[in-house]
C-alpha positions as MATLAB code, in Angstrom:
seq = 'MNATATATIKDGVCDFCTDPNIVWSYGCGPVAVMLQMDDEVLPGISTDEPWAACPTCAALIEADDRAGLLTRCADIMRLHHGLADRADINHVIRLSVQALHDGFWMAKRGPRTAVRRG';
ca = [
       0.000    0.000    0.000;
       1.273    3.452   -0.871;
       0.109    5.527    2.089;
       1.546    8.840    0.835;
      -0.193    8.981   -2.548;
      -3.682   10.475   -2.636;
      -6.239   11.232   -5.311;
      -8.844   13.961   -4.961;
     -12.390   13.436   -6.210;
     -15.440   15.656   -5.988;
     -18.181   13.031   -6.127;
     -18.884    9.515   -7.279;
     -19.522    6.041   -6.038;
     -17.615    2.797   -5.790;
     -17.140    1.514   -9.331;
     -17.681   -2.013   -8.059;
     -20.770   -1.795   -5.827;
     -22.014    1.856   -6.009;
     -21.349    2.586   -2.300;
     -20.868    6.373   -1.974;
     -18.082    5.920    0.614;
     -15.060    5.939   -1.715;
     -11.731    5.596    0.082;
      -9.390    4.047   -2.513;
      -8.610    4.460   -6.194;
      -7.040    1.839   -8.470;
      -5.138    2.971  -11.539;
      -5.997    1.034  -14.670;
      -5.028    0.930  -18.278;
      -7.800    0.981  -20.872;
     -10.740   -1.350  -20.205;
     -13.306   -2.112  -22.902;
     -16.057   -4.654  -22.278;
     -18.840   -5.667  -24.630;
     -21.626   -7.757  -23.155;
     -23.741  -10.223  -25.093;
     -26.905  -11.931  -23.921;
     -28.282  -14.572  -26.259;
     -28.224  -12.881  -29.686;
     -28.323   -9.326  -28.330;
     -25.188   -7.235  -27.843;
     -25.670   -4.919  -24.884;
     -24.098   -1.473  -24.573;
     -20.449   -1.850  -23.662;
     -18.242   -0.036  -21.235;
     -14.963    1.603  -22.134;
     -12.750    3.531  -19.724;
      -9.181    4.376  -18.956;
     -10.043    6.189  -15.721;
      -9.037    4.953  -12.259;
     -11.598    2.748  -10.526;
     -12.961    4.025   -7.205;
     -13.494    1.567   -4.358;
     -15.297    1.553   -1.024;
     -13.632   -0.029    2.045;
     -15.373   -3.389    1.571;
     -14.590   -3.772   -2.129;
     -11.022   -2.539   -1.572;
     -10.507   -5.164    1.143;
     -11.676   -7.871   -1.263;
      -9.377   -6.542   -3.989;
      -6.384   -6.388   -1.645;
      -7.103   -9.953   -0.496;
      -7.351  -10.993   -4.181;
     -10.773  -12.436   -3.286;
     -12.175  -12.270   -6.802;
     -15.039  -14.651   -6.047;
     -16.048  -12.623   -2.986;
     -15.945   -9.365   -4.949;
     -18.003  -10.904   -7.750;
     -20.645  -12.240   -5.346;
     -20.881   -8.938   -3.458;
     -21.234   -6.836   -6.590;
     -23.626   -9.166   -8.408;
     -25.908   -9.358   -5.367;
     -25.903   -5.578   -4.957;
     -26.569   -5.053   -8.674;
     -29.565   -7.403   -8.565;
     -31.005   -5.652   -5.514;
     -30.241   -2.167   -6.861;
     -32.210   -2.909  -10.030;
     -35.055   -4.658   -8.180;
     -34.535   -7.938  -10.025;
     -35.921  -11.220   -8.802;
     -33.600  -13.687   -7.100;
     -33.882  -16.311   -9.852;
     -31.162  -18.575  -11.217;
     -31.465  -17.272  -14.797;
     -31.284  -13.610  -13.713;
     -28.424  -14.285  -11.305;
     -26.527  -16.078  -14.071;
     -26.779  -13.119  -16.480;
     -25.832  -10.613  -13.764;
     -22.825  -12.672  -12.688;
     -21.637  -12.977  -16.300;
     -21.943   -9.220  -16.783;
     -20.164   -8.348  -13.548;
     -17.505  -11.008  -14.234;
     -16.762   -9.436  -17.634;
     -16.298   -6.019  -16.012;
     -14.127   -7.414  -13.243;
     -11.993   -9.400  -15.702;
     -11.306   -6.102  -17.482;
     -10.358   -4.470  -14.185;
      -8.007   -7.273  -13.098;
      -6.257   -7.315  -16.472;
      -5.849   -3.512  -16.608;
      -5.047   -2.823  -12.916;
      -1.779   -0.918  -12.573;
       0.219   -0.487   -9.399;
      -0.935   -0.117   -5.809;
      -4.124    1.546   -4.664;
      -4.197    5.243   -3.866;
      -6.013    6.834   -0.938;
      -8.898    9.115   -1.930;
      -9.926   12.347   -0.303;
     -13.005   14.372   -1.127;
     -12.256   17.700   -2.763;
];
């Protein structure tokens, strides 16, 4: 952990779970993810910005607990969107979140940086 480096942000939420309590930032190279469900290609995500993280998601990242991070974020996404807790819905959500996380893990650069609100 690099305790002396800080990043200043004005607003935002955790890029993993949408918690507004951002405390860490992870530098990343470019991430581009296209999602496909059955025969439909869903809008993709493309970014080269740092990824913000709340304390819980950051702890999972630092522990390299990829399965725990995936489960946390997929569950929160399902609840946030008011989706039923059904196997088919959970499967699609997990695939979508997994694609995003795979992009993050491949593009992650260096140690996390502490965040302060500006």
